[in-house]
N, C-alpha and C positions, 0 to 999 in steps of 0.2 A: 360612282360613275364620273369619269373625268370629263373635262369640257369638250374634247374632241368627240367622245362617244355620245354625249348629250346633243351636240350640234348635229351629229349624224341622225339621231332620232328625230330631231326637229325638222331636218331637211326631208326625211322620209315622209313625215306627216304633212308637210306643206306641198308635196309633189303629187300630181295626179297619176293614177294607174288603174283605171277600170279594166276588167278582164278583156284581154285582147288588145289593150292600148297601154301596155306597161313600159313603153320605151323610155319615157321621161324618168320614172322612178328607178328603172334599172340602171340608168346612167349615174344616179346618185350612189347606187350600190357599187358600181365599177370604180367610181372615183375614190370612194372610201377604202375599198379593199386593195386597191393598187399599191398602197403604202406598205402592206405586210404580207399579202398572199404571194405564194411562189408562182401562181398561175391564175389568171382570170380570163375566162372564155364565155362566149355567148353562143348558144346553139340556135338552130334555125327556128325553133319554137319560141325563142325569146328568153329562156331560162339563163340566168347568170350563175356560172359555176366558179366558185373561188376555192382554191385548193392550196394546201401545204403538203409536201411530200407526195406529189401526185403519182409518182412511179412506184410507191411502196406496194408490196403484195397485198397486205390487208387494207381494205378500204372501208372507211366509215363515212356515212353521208348524213348531214344535217339538212333539213328542208323547212323553209318558212316561206309561205306564199306572199308575193308582193301585191297581188291584184286586190282591188276593192270592189264592192258593189257600186253600181252607177246606173247611168241611163244612156240611151243612144238616140240621137235625133232621127225621127222617121218621117216627119212631115212638117211643112211650113205653110200655113194657110194664107189666104189673100190679105188678111189684116196684119200679117207679120208675126202672128203667134206661132210658137214652136211646140210641136208634139213629139213625145219621146216614148220609147219602150224601155223596159228595165233590163239591166245586166245584173243577174243575181237576185237574191231573195229580199224583196222590200215589203214592209208593212206600209201600205199606201198612206196611212194616217201620219206616219213619220215625215212625209214630204210636204204636208200642208204648211204654208207659211215659211218655207225655207228659202234662204239665199242659195243659189246654184251658180255653177260656172260651166259654160260650154267651151270645151278645149278645141278650138278651130284652128285651121291652118294659118289664120291671120293673127292668132293669139287668143288669150282668154276673153270670153264674152260673158259678162255678168247677167244673171237672170234671176227671176223669182218665180216660185210656184205658190199659188194661193187659191182662194175660192171666193164666192160671193160673201160680202160682209154679213155677219149674223143678223143685222137689221133687215136684210132683204131675203133671208131664207124663210120658206114656208114651214109650217109645223111638220109636214111630212119630211122635208129636206133636212130639218134639224135632227131627225131621228135616224137618218140613213148614214151608213158608212160610205165615205167617198171612195169611188173606184178610180183606179189609175187611168182608165179611159176617159174620165171626166176632168183630168188635169192637163194643164198646159204651162209652158214656160213663157214668160213675158220678158223680152230683152229691151223693150222700149222702142221697137221698130215701128215706123209709120205705116208700113205695108210690106207685102211679100218681097218686093224688089229690095227694099231697105234691109230686110233681114237676110236675104240671100247674098248680099254683098259681104257678109261676115260669116254666115253659118251655112253648112250644107248637110244634106242627109248623110248619116253615118258618123257625124262628129260625136265624140263621147262627152258625157255630162257627169259632174260630181257635185256633191255638196260643197259649199265654201269651206276650204281647208284651213288647218292650223291647229296648234296645240295650245291649250289653256291649263296652266298649273292651278292646283287647288290645295286645300289644307292637307296636312299629314302625308305629304309626298305623293298625292294622287294627281292625275292629269287626265284631261279629256280631249278627244279629237274625233272626227268622223271616221277615220280609217285605222283605228287601233287594231282592228281586224283587217289585215294581219301584218301591218308594218312592225308591230312589236315582235312578231315571230321572225321577220327578216332581220330586225336589229339583233335579236338574240343569237341567231345562227352565225351572222357575220362577226358580231362581237365575240362570240365563243371561239371562232377561228383565230381571231387576233390574240385572245388570251391563251389559247392552246399553243400557239407557236412559241410563246415564252416558256412553255413547259416541255418542249422537245418531244412530242409524241413520236412513237415508232411507226405508227400506221399512217396511211394517207388519209387526210381529213378533207372532205369536200362539203363546203357550206353552199347550199344552193338557194338562191332567191327564185322560187318557182312561179310560174304564171298560170292563170286560168283555173285556179282552184275553185273559185266561186261558181263556175259553170261546168264542173265535172272532174276536178282533180287532174286536169290534163297535163300540166307542166311537170308535176312530180312523176307521173307515169313515164313520160318520155326521157326525162333527165336520169331517173333511176336506171332505166334500161341502158342508157349510154355509159353510166358510171359503173354499174354492176357491183354495188357494195355488198359486203358480208353482213354488215349491221347498219341500221339507220335510225335516226330519231327525228320525228316530225315535231315542229313547234307551231302551235296555233293558240288562239284564245279559247277560253271556256266560260261558261256562265258563272259569274260570281253570284252567290246566293245570300249575301249579307245585306240585302235590301228588302223592302216590303214586297209581299205578294208572290214570292217564289217558294215552292214547296221543297224544303231541304230533305224531306224523307224520300223524294224521288230524284232530286238533282244533286244531293250531297251537301256537305257543309263546307263551302269554299269561300274564303274570305280574301278581300284585298289586303295586301301587306303580309299575308301568311306564307308567302313563298309560292313558287310555281306548283301546279298540280301535276303529279305523276300518276298516269292512268294505269289501272290493272284491268284485265279482261282479255277476251279471245283475240283482239287485234294487237295485243302487246305481248311480246316474248317475255316469259317470266324471268329469264336469266338477265335480260337487258334491264328489266325493271329492278331486279335485285341489285345489279351493278350500280344503277342510278342511286338507289337508296344507300348503298355502301359508300359511294363517293360523297353523297350529301352528309352522311354521318362523319366521315373522315375529315371533310373540309368544313364542317359545322355550317352547312347551308340549310336554312329552313325550307321545308316543302310540305305539301298537302297530298293526301291520297284521294284519288277519285276512281270511279268504276264505270265501265261501259261494256254492256253485254252483247254487243253486235259489232259489225264492221263500222269503224268511225266514219263520219261524214267529212273527213279532212284528209290531208296528204298521207297520214299513217295507213289508210286503207290500201292505196295503190303501192306504197312502199313495201308493205308486207307481202303483196302478191306479185312482186316483180320477179320475172324469170322463174327460177326454181324456188323462190322464196327468200325473204330477207328477215333477219332477226330485228324486229322493229320495236321502238319505244315511242311513247307519246307524252311530251311535256307541254303543259299549257299555261297560259297566262290568264288569271282570273279577270273577267271583264264584265262590268255592269252595263246594261242598256245596249246589248249587241245589235248591230245593224241599225244604228241610229246616228244622229248628228253629234251625240254626246257620249260616245263609248268611253268608259272610264276605267283606268287601270292604275296600279301602283308602280311607280318608278323603281321601288325596291324589288318588286317581284321580277321585273325583267333583268335587273342586275344579278339577282340570285340565279335566275335561269341560265344566263350566259356563263356564270361561274360553274354551274352544275355540268353543263355540256363540255366546257373546257376541261374540267376534271375527268369526265368520262373519257374524252379523247386521250388525255395524258396517261390514263391507266389502262387503255385498251391495247393489248398486245396479241401476238400470234398464238399465245397460249390460251386465250379466251375461246371457249367453245360454248355457243349459245343453243346447242341442241337440247330441247326439253326432254328430260328423262328423270326417273327416280333412281337414286343410287341403290345398288343391291347390297 
């Protein structure tokens, strides 16, 4: 990973983009892709579509969603405490004691979420799971008027952002889900251009995946690709308490996970595996026996159907403040997609059948 590519990743991870409020992070994508994409457009939904050879007959789409889980200001009380509802799927216990940022029109407003000190909890309270409805954000306001000078209902909220590097090429950040996917698809486009693909390659930073796969649905309809690959995170199982018999044996640093199952076209999967073998890119196999809960789901069902693949980044501690990935895995994933694009031609037929 060169310096410019790594800087792009860091910028993605330092920029807010809860579902429906992706404008800031999408600007980061546009700025980076402008240096190599033949075309960069933004649709009315907010998807950023970066393309090379956009007029080619064969169209290949890569999708990585840029939105993150977050919160949304819903009330400010008389004492200036701020209450918020969630955007996306939170474990409420992950929020206790966190530093937060409210992204208001006046700029970032720092906040904390906590609860009564343990010294003041009753025996009953100590045994209870804290509910989201019992939490509030403290911005230090003296009263409601003080808070409303900076914050208003509808402002998005995120965990405090930023990447922290760790041992053995690992790194953590609140929104690895799914800024890593965005990084992979945009970086894959950059690398693919140097390999002169004959197809049109559309790398899309999709929006609103966390609340219903919405951006991938609309952008795929507009592009109308023949084949598509979604890039998202998946659960790494190389840490305590996760059952590998159910979730698979997925390790950080072992390469991206290539999924097999009914949501994944078997010929797209095989081509990914062939490219990995040819280019000596490590990867891991994973299985899913249903429609995926990510952009691959709606890509496969677009229009009359799209030959779809799912490539994922192993991620420990998903939907937390410390989502942890391997930098090598995202680098491998970008090379895998670039190789797929370089080897995708009009001769490829992804119609599933058994040779007679």
